C-alpha positions in Angstrom: 142.3 -94.3 -137.6 141.5 -97.3 -140.2 143.5 -98.8 -143.1 142.6 -97.5 -146.3 141.1 -100.9 -147.2 138.7 -99.8 -144.4 138.4 -96.7 -145.0 137.1 -97.2 -148.9 134.2 -98.6 -147.5 133.3 -95.2 -145.6 131.3 -93.9 -148.6 129.5 -90.6 -149.0 125.8 -90.4 -148.6 123.9 -90.5 -152.1 124.3 -87.1 -153.8 127.1 -85.6 -151.3 130.6 -84.9 -152.0 133.5 -86.0 -149.2 136.1 -83.6 -148.1 139.1 -83.7 -145.7 140.9 -80.8 -144.7 144.6 -81.7 -143.4 147.1 -80.0 -141.4 150.3 -80.5 -143.5 153.4 -81.9 -141.3 151.9 -80.2 -138.7 154.1 -82.3 -135.9 157.2 -81.9 -138.2 156.7 -78.1 -138.1 156.2 -78.3 -134.3 159.3 -80.4 -133.5 161.5 -78.1 -135.9 160.3 -74.6 -134.7 160.5 -75.6 -131.0 163.8 -77.4 -131.5 165.2 -74.7 -133.8 165.8 -77.5 -136.1 167.3 -75.1 -139.1 167.5 -77.4 -142.1 164.1 -78.1 -141.4 163.1 -74.8 -140.7 164.7 -73.9 -144.2 162.7 -76.5 -145.9 159.2 -75.5 -144.6 160.0 -72.0 -145.3 161.3 -72.1 -149.0 158.7 -75.1 -149.9 161.1 -77.9 -149.5 159.6 -81.5 -149.1 160.7 -82.3 -145.8 160.6 -86.1 -146.4 162.5 -85.6 -149.7 165.0 -83.8 -147.9 165.7 -86.4 -144.9 165.6 -89.2 -147.8 168.5 -87.4 -149.1 170.3 -87.5 -145.9 169.7 -91.0 -145.4 170.9 -92.0 -148.9 173.6 -89.1 -149.3 172.1 -88.2 -152.7 171.2 -84.5 -153.9 167.6 -83.5 -153.0 166.6 -83.8 -156.9 167.9 -87.4 -157.3 165.3 -88.8 -154.7 162.7 -90.9 -156.0 159.4 -91.3 -154.9 159.0 -94.3 -156.9 157.9 -97.6 -155.1 161.0 -100.4 -155.3 163.2 -97.2 -155.6 165.0 -98.3 -152.3 166.8 -101.4 -151.1 166.1 -100.8 -147.5 163.6 -103.1 -145.6 162.1 -105.5 -148.3 162.9 -103.1 -151.2 159.3 -102.4 -152.0 159.3 -98.6 -150.8 160.5 -95.8 -152.2 163.4 -93.5 -150.7 161.1 -90.9 -149.7 159.3 -93.6 -148.1 162.2 -93.9 -145.7 162.5 -90.1 -145.3 159.2 -89.9 -143.8 159.4 -92.9 -141.8 162.9 -91.7 -140.4 161.4 -88.1 -139.5 158.5 -89.5 -137.5 160.8 -91.9 -135.9 163.3 -89.3 -135.0 161.1 -86.7 -133.8 160.2 -89.1 -130.6 163.2 -90.9 -130.2 162.2 -94.0 -131.6 164.8 -96.9 -130.9 166.1 -98.8 -133.7 164.6 -102.3 -132.5 161.1 -101.1 -132.7 161.8 -99.1 -135.7 163.1 -102.4 -137.3 160.1 -104.2 -136.0 157.5 -101.7 -137.2 159.3 -101.7 -140.8 160.2 -105.1 -141.1 163.6 -104.5 -141.7 167.0 -106.1 -140.0 168.4 -104.0 -136.7 171.8 -103.0 -138.4 169.7 -101.4 -141.2 167.5 -99.5 -139.0 170.2 -98.5 -136.6 172.1 -96.9 -139.7 168.8 -95.0 -140.7 167.9 -93.1 -137.6 171.6 -92.3 -136.8 172.0 -90.9 -140.0 169.1 -88.8 -139.7 169.8 -87.7 -136.1 173.3 -86.8 -137.5 171.8 -84.7 -140.1 169.5 -82.8 -137.7 171.4 -83.0 -134.2 169.0 -80.2 -133.0 166.2 -82.8 -132.4 168.0 -84.5 -129.5 170.2 -81.6 -128.7 167.2 -78.9 -128.3 163.8 -80.5 -128.8 164.2 -83.4 -126.7 166.2 -81.3 -123.8 163.5 -78.9 -123.8 160.8 -81.8 -123.1 163.0 -83.4 -120.6 163.6 -80.0 -118.8 159.7 -79.1 -118.3 159.5 -82.8 -116.9 162.6 -82.4 -114.5 160.6 -79.0 -113.2 157.2 -80.4 -112.4 156.6 -83.3 -114.3 154.5 -81.3 -116.5 154.8 -81.3 -120.3 152.7 -77.9 -121.8 151.8 -77.6 -125.4 151.3 -74.7 -127.4 147.7 -74.4 -126.6 148.7 -73.9 -122.7 147.3 -77.5 -121.8 148.9 -79.8 -119.3 149.6 -83.1 -119.3 151.1 -85.0 -116.0 153.6 -87.4 -116.5 154.1 -89.9 -113.5 156.3 -92.4 -115.1 160.1 -92.5 -113.9 162.2 -89.4 -115.0 165.8 -89.9 -112.9 167.9 -93.0 -114.3 170.1 -92.7 -111.1 167.0 -93.1 -108.9 167.4 -96.4 -107.1 165.9 -99.8 -108.7 165.0 -98.0 -112.0 165.6 -99.5 -115.0 166.9 -97.0 -117.6 164.6 -98.0 -120.6 162.2 -97.2 -118.0 163.0 -93.5 -117.7 163.2 -93.6 -121.7 160.2 -94.5 -122.2 158.4 -91.4 -120.2 160.7 -89.5 -122.1 159.2 -90.6 -125.3 155.6 -89.9 -124.4 156.8 -86.8 -123.7 158.1 -85.8 -127.0 155.2 -87.0 -128.5 152.7 -85.3 -126.3 154.4 -81.8 -126.8 153.5 -82.0 -130.5 150.6 -84.4 -131.1 148.2 -82.9 -128.7 149.1 -79.3 -130.2 147.6 -81.0 -133.5 144.8 -82.6 -131.9 143.7 -79.2 -129.8 144.3 -77.4 -132.9 141.8 -79.4 -135.1 139.5 -79.0 -132.1 139.7 -75.3 -131.2 140.5 -74.1 -134.7 138.3 -76.7 -136.8 135.3 -78.5 -135.1 134.7 -75.8 -132.2 134.8 -72.9 -135.1 132.0 -74.9 -137.0 130.2 -75.5 -134.2 130.0 -71.6 -133.2 129.1 -71.1 -136.6 126.4 -73.1 -137.1 124.1 -70.9 -139.5 127.1 -70.7 -141.6 128.1 -74.7 -142.0 124.5 -76.1 -141.2 124.6 -78.1 -144.2 127.7 -79.5 -143.5 127.7 -82.8 -142.2 130.7 -83.7 -139.5 132.3 -87.2 -140.4 135.6 -87.8 -138.3 138.1 -85.9 -136.7 141.2 -87.9 -137.1 144.1 -86.7 -135.3 145.2 -83.7 -137.8 142.4 -83.5 -140.2 138.8 -83.3 -140.1 136.5 -85.2 -142.5 132.6 -84.1 -143.3 130.1 -84.1 -146.2 128.4 -81.5 -148.3 125.4 -82.3 -150.1 125.3 -81.3 -153.8 122.1 -79.5 -153.3 124.3 -77.1 -152.3 126.0 -74.8 -155.1 130.2 -75.5 -155.6 130.2 -71.9 -154.6 129.2 -72.8 -151.2 131.2 -76.0 -151.2 134.5 -73.6 -152.0 133.0 -71.2 -149.7 132.6 -73.4 -146.5 136.2 -75.3 -147.6 138.1 -71.8 -147.6 136.9 -70.7 -144.4 137.6 -73.9 -142.5 140.9 -73.9 -144.3 141.4 -70.4 -143.3 140.7 -71.3 -139.5 142.7 -73.9 -139.5 145.8 -72.1 -140.7 146.0 -69.6 -137.8 149.4 -69.7 -136.7 150.9 -71.5 -133.6 153.1 -69.6 -131.4 156.0 -70.8 -129.7 157.5 -67.7 -127.4 158.3 -64.9 -130.1 158.4 -67.5 -133.3 155.3 -68.1 -135.3 154.7 -71.6 -136.7 152.6 -71.4 -139.7 150.2 -74.7 -140.3 149.0 -74.7 -144.2 146.3 -77.1 -145.0 145.6 -79.1 -148.0 142.1 -80.3 -149.1 140.7 -83.7 -150.5 138.0 -84.6 -151.9 136.4 -87.8 -153.0 133.3 -90.3 -152.6 135.1 -92.1 -150.0 137.3 -91.7 -146.8 140.1 -93.4 -148.4 142.7 -91.0 -149.4 144.4 -92.9 -152.1 141.0 -92.9 -153.8 140.7 -88.9 -153.2 141.9 -86.4 -155.2 144.4 -84.1 -153.4 145.0 -80.5 -153.3 148.4 -79.3 -151.7 147.7 -76.0 -150.2 149.5 -74.2 -152.6 147.3 -75.5 -155.4 144.1 -74.3 -153.8 142.7 -70.9 -155.0 142.0 -68.2 -152.6 139.5 -67.0 -155.1 135.7 -68.6 -154.1 134.5 -69.2 -157.7 138.2 -70.6 -159.1 137.7 -72.7 -156.4 134.6 -73.7 -157.0 135.2 -74.7 -160.6 138.1 -76.9 -159.5 135.9 -78.8 -157.0 133.0 -79.3 -159.7 136.0 -80.6 -162.4 137.1 -82.9 -159.5 134.2 -83.9 -158.9 133.0 -84.8 -162.4 136.7 -86.8 -162.8 135.8 -89.0 -160.0 132.7 -90.1 -161.3 133.5 -90.2 -165.0 
């Protein structure tokens, strides 16, 4: 992972277009479905923006009145939007980030940080009550966390606070690593198995593609302009469809829609984003859209 100021210098080779296919809020989806977080599940299944929904919990405002405009929130240094704090809060409560750490990372006073995190936890009590408890039970059974691809990780840190001379925060740190492991490793395995391996195992189809990066929940690649736009569209749709194979948690299917970004470099702020619902499933329609985007970026 590199900051945007650096990624803008990761440019496409002459005569190429850069694409990034991202899993849309996949970690949040995994936490929601594994933990049975009903408001979040309903948001995902109805197309509601989860970060905006969480911001409405923080600011006690109707969903439609939450602002995405920078400076619309007085939290922190006042430069961020209300939606921004919903996004930051979602990632923090999933993995039980403490309010002091949250305050330090987001440059806000500890009182504000504590208010934000506790307000969200009250709005989504199933995260602590279900998701965190499920992971703790895995650790207490055999010190293993098994992700949704069946991959195990052994945790050797302390997990029993009552054990002699074991600091409480040492156990909390083990649990926090485990909460992150379940969701984050599932995303990485999905990118690897349904993305990179899929491309590798179908080299004849994807031969013109040049893979550039795997960034946790996304694949970045470039395609030469010598290939017709219909080819660009075809391979983007095939990779997207492979990555959108649902995950399974017991009898529950977890769908993972993918967004597509098009650009001249790897900086997302300078790329054109197509949300999953905006991507035509028809190859020719997508080809036309990709060509138009490329021409706009080079106008």
